[in-house]
ZAKOL-247098 format. One record per residue: residue in three letters; x, y, z of N, C-alpha, C, CB in turn. Coordinates in nm, 4 decimals, m for minus. Each point is the difference from the previous one (the first is absolute). Glycine has a CB too. Example, Ala and Ser with C-alpha at 12.3 -4.5 7.8 and 13.67 -1.06 7.14 Angstrom:
BEGIN
PT resn n.X n.Y n.Z ca.X ca.Y ca.Z c.X c.Y c.Z cb.X cb.Y cb.Z
PT ALA 1.3190 m0.5690 0.7800 m0.0890 0.1190 0.0000 0.0900 0.1200 0.0000 m0.1892 m0.1173 0.1246
PT SER 0.1542 0.2223 m0.1966 0.0820 0.1190 0.0060 m0.0770 0.1090 0.0730 0.1184 m0.0628 m0.2145
# end
This chain:
BEGIN
PT resn n.X n.Y n.Z ca.X ca.Y ca.Z c.X c.Y c.Z cb.X cb.Y cb.Z
PT MET 0.3526 1.3142 m0.4318 m0.0951 0.0069 m0.0060 m0.0488 m0.1785 0.1100 0.0230 0.2164 m0.2737
PT THR m0.0938 m0.2021 0.4002 m0.0189 m0.0820 0.0587 m0.1399 m0.0768 m0.0050 0.1762 0.1203 0.0995
PT TYR m0.2488 m0.2471 m0.1228 m0.1169 m0.0323 0.0043 m0.0097 m0.0936 0.0805 m0.0388 0.0712 m0.1836
PT SER m0.1026 m0.0448 0.2438 m0.0282 m0.1307 0.1072 m0.1416 m0.1368 m0.0587 0.0721 0.2347 0.2367
PT PRO m0.0077 m0.3279 m0.2433 m0.1333 m0.1125 m0.0248 m0.1336 0.0705 0.0324 0.1412 m0.2170 0.0784
PT VAL m0.2238 0.1434 m0.1645 m0.1495 0.0629 0.0298 m0.0605 m0.1088 0.0403 m0.0253 0.1787 m0.1620
PT LYS 0.0892 m0.3017 0.1271 m0.0464 m0.1637 0.0689 0.1359 m0.1501 0.0020 m0.2940 0.0831 m0.1343
PT TRP 0.2250 m0.1595 0.2340 0.0838 m0.0941 0.0384 m0.0943 m0.1008 m0.0543 0.1405 0.0964 0.2064
PT GLN m0.0892 m0.1763 m0.2508 m0.0862 m0.0892 m0.0170 0.0775 m0.1656 0.0047 m0.1495 0.2098 m0.1405
PT GLY 0.1192 m0.2975 0.2394 0.0790 m0.0631 0.0368 0.0424 m0.1173 0.1394 0.0056 0.2000 m0.1555
PT ASP 0.1013 m0.1967 0.1997 m0.0225 m0.1238 0.1757 m0.0417 0.1615 0.0665 0.2649 m0.2851 0.0486
PT PRO m0.3530 0.2014 0.0654 m0.0300 0.1736 0.1029 0.1802 m0.0261 0.1026 m0.4142 0.0128 0.0782
PT PRO 0.4031 0.0620 0.0060 0.1076 0.0695 0.0395 0.0351 m0.1415 0.1210 m0.0744 0.3253 m0.0611
PT GLY 0.1876 m0.3304 0.0586 0.0518 m0.1128 0.0931 0.0870 m0.1010 m0.1204 m0.2385 0.0080 0.2116
PT GLY 0.2793 m0.1035 m0.1158 0.1416 m0.0696 m0.0783 0.1394 0.0636 m0.0296 m0.1754 m0.0984 m0.1079
PT HIS 0.1751 m0.0483 0.0492 0.1736 0.0950 m0.0154 0.0212 0.0562 m0.1667 0.1533 m0.1995 0.2029
PT HIS m0.2805 0.0587 m0.3302 0.0434 0.1012 m0.1110 m0.1288 0.0462 m0.0244 0.2077 m0.1031 m0.1131
PT HIS m0.2437 0.1944 0.0498 m0.1141 0.0371 m0.0596 0.0080 0.0089 m0.1874 m0.0398 0.1347 0.2625
PT LYS m0.0849 m0.1819 m0.2673 0.0226 0.0009 m0.2113 m0.1870 0.0606 0.0157 0.2264 m0.3210 m0.1533
PT GLY m0.1581 0.4123 0.0102 m0.1402 0.1159 0.0182 0.0252 0.0482 m0.1322 m0.0241 0.0970 0.2704
PT THR m0.0510 0.0302 m0.2298 0.0129 0.1039 m0.1776 m0.0488 0.1358 0.0560 m0.0919 m0.1964 m0.2268
PT LEU 0.2134 0.2571 0.2047 m0.0596 0.1726 0.0391 m0.0765 0.0791 m0.1411 0.2441 0.0425 0.1901
PT GLN m0.3262 0.0016 m0.1033 m0.0668 0.0931 m0.1143 0.0258 0.1334 m0.0215 m0.1550 m0.1271 0.0342
PT PHE 0.2586 0.2022 m0.1280 m0.0020 0.1577 m0.0072 m0.0757 0.0193 m0.1352 0.2389 0.0581 0.1348
PT LYS m0.2638 0.0833 m0.0752 m0.0619 0.0979 m0.0753 0.0676 m0.0123 m0.1880 m0.0267 0.1721 0.2810
PT PRO m0.0012 m0.1454 m0.4119 0.0802 0.0218 m0.1022 0.1095 0.1098 0.0143 m0.1903 m0.0848 m0.1175
PT VAL 0.2690 0.0841 0.0477 0.1137 0.1039 0.0269 0.0003 0.0352 m0.1860 0.1823 m0.1184 0.2786
PT SER m0.2074 0.2698 m0.2392 0.0095 0.0595 m0.1656 0.0658 0.1370 0.0361 m0.2407 m0.1118 m0.1346
PT PRO 0.2935 0.1243 m0.0186 0.0779 m0.1047 m0.0835 0.0543 m0.1007 0.0434 0.0361 0.1418 m0.1018
PT ALA 0.0336 m0.2481 0.0604 0.0479 m0.1283 0.0583 0.1325 0.0058 0.0087 m0.1683 m0.1243 m0.0810
PT PRO 0.2241 0.1468 0.2037 0.1513 0.0169 0.0293 0.1238 m0.0982 m0.1160 m0.1102 0.0375 0.2942
PT ALA 0.2035 0.0233 m0.2733 0.1131 m0.1442 m0.0841 0.0144 m0.0975 0.1251 0.1950 0.1579 m0.1883
PT SER m0.1824 m0.1343 0.3134 0.0227 m0.0827 0.0551 m0.0898 0.0148 0.1785 0.2420 m0.0173 m0.2022
PT ILE m0.2626 m0.0831 0.2678 m0.0902 m0.0112 0.1099 0.0869 m0.0641 0.0802 m0.2208 m0.0055 m0.1005
PT GLU 0.2237 0.1157 0.2575 0.0906 m0.1133 0.1065 m0.1044 m0.0449 0.1459 0.2807 0.1466 m0.0717
PT LEU m0.2991 m0.2078 0.0521 m0.0788 m0.0376 0.1679 0.0737 m0.0277 0.1346 m0.1559 m0.1125 m0.1410
PT ARG 0.1177 0.1603 0.1785 0.0528 0.0167 0.1042 m0.1093 m0.0250 0.1556 0.1681 0.1624 m0.1834
PT ILE m0.1224 m0.2184 0.2488 m0.0617 m0.1172 0.1257 0.0975 0.0147 0.1208 m0.0920 m0.2041 m0.1760
PT GLN m0.0015 0.2632 0.3051 0.0553 0.0635 0.0780 m0.1066 m0.0609 0.1535 0.1113 0.2277 m0.2121
PT ARG m0.0423 m0.3529 0.2905 m0.1523 0.0008 0.1159 0.0819 0.0912 0.1076 m0.1516 m0.2909 m0.0186
PT ALA 0.0566 0.2791 0.1070 0.0464 0.0630 0.1347 0.0903 m0.0566 0.0821 m0.1872 0.0742 m0.0015
PT GLY 0.2913 0.0560 0.0187 0.0945 m0.0911 0.1142 0.1597 m0.0011 m0.1306 m0.2624 m0.2282 0.1819
PT GLU 0.2254 0.2634 m0.2836 0.1023 m0.0681 m0.1468 0.0998 0.1577 m0.0089 m0.2340 m0.2016 m0.2033
PT THR 0.3561 0.2022 0.1809 0.0240 0.1537 0.0233 0.0583 m0.0081 m0.1784 0.0825 0.0671 0.3414
PT ASN m0.1103 m0.2227 m0.4025 m0.0006 0.1113 m0.1667 m0.0547 m0.1384 m0.0473 0.2490 0.2235 m0.0577
PT PRO m0.2976 m0.1413 m0.0962 m0.1447 m0.0956 m0.0393 0.0936 m0.0714 m0.0782 m0.2536 0.1430 m0.0140
PT ARG 0.1506 m0.2123 m0.0485 0.0765 m0.1591 m0.0644 m0.0942 0.1033 m0.1506 0.0103 m0.3520 0.2367
PT SER 0.1012 0.3403 m0.3290 m0.0545 m0.0126 m0.1466 0.0423 m0.0419 m0.1231 m0.0695 0.1326 0.0899
PT SER 0.0146 m0.1059 m0.1698 0.0064 m0.0906 m0.1430 m0.0571 0.1041 m0.1159 m0.0564 m0.2637 0.1235
PT LEU 0.1653 0.2727 m0.1987 m0.0121 0.0753 m0.1583 m0.0587 m0.0255 m0.0790 0.1419 0.0336 0.0043
PT LYS m0.2332 m0.0208 m0.1267 m0.0759 m0.0870 m0.0952 0.0450 0.1248 m0.1066 m0.2357 m0.1695 0.1426
# end
């Protein structure tokens, strides 16, 4: 299943490193794990982190 963020609170676009928080709608029931994939335009493979 894929979920898109509903809100970004942090640094504006531009610069090399961004700090902030992505907010998602609650997932119910809570899954055993979540994998976050971030892919910028032009990248062939997303970066991922499994939690």
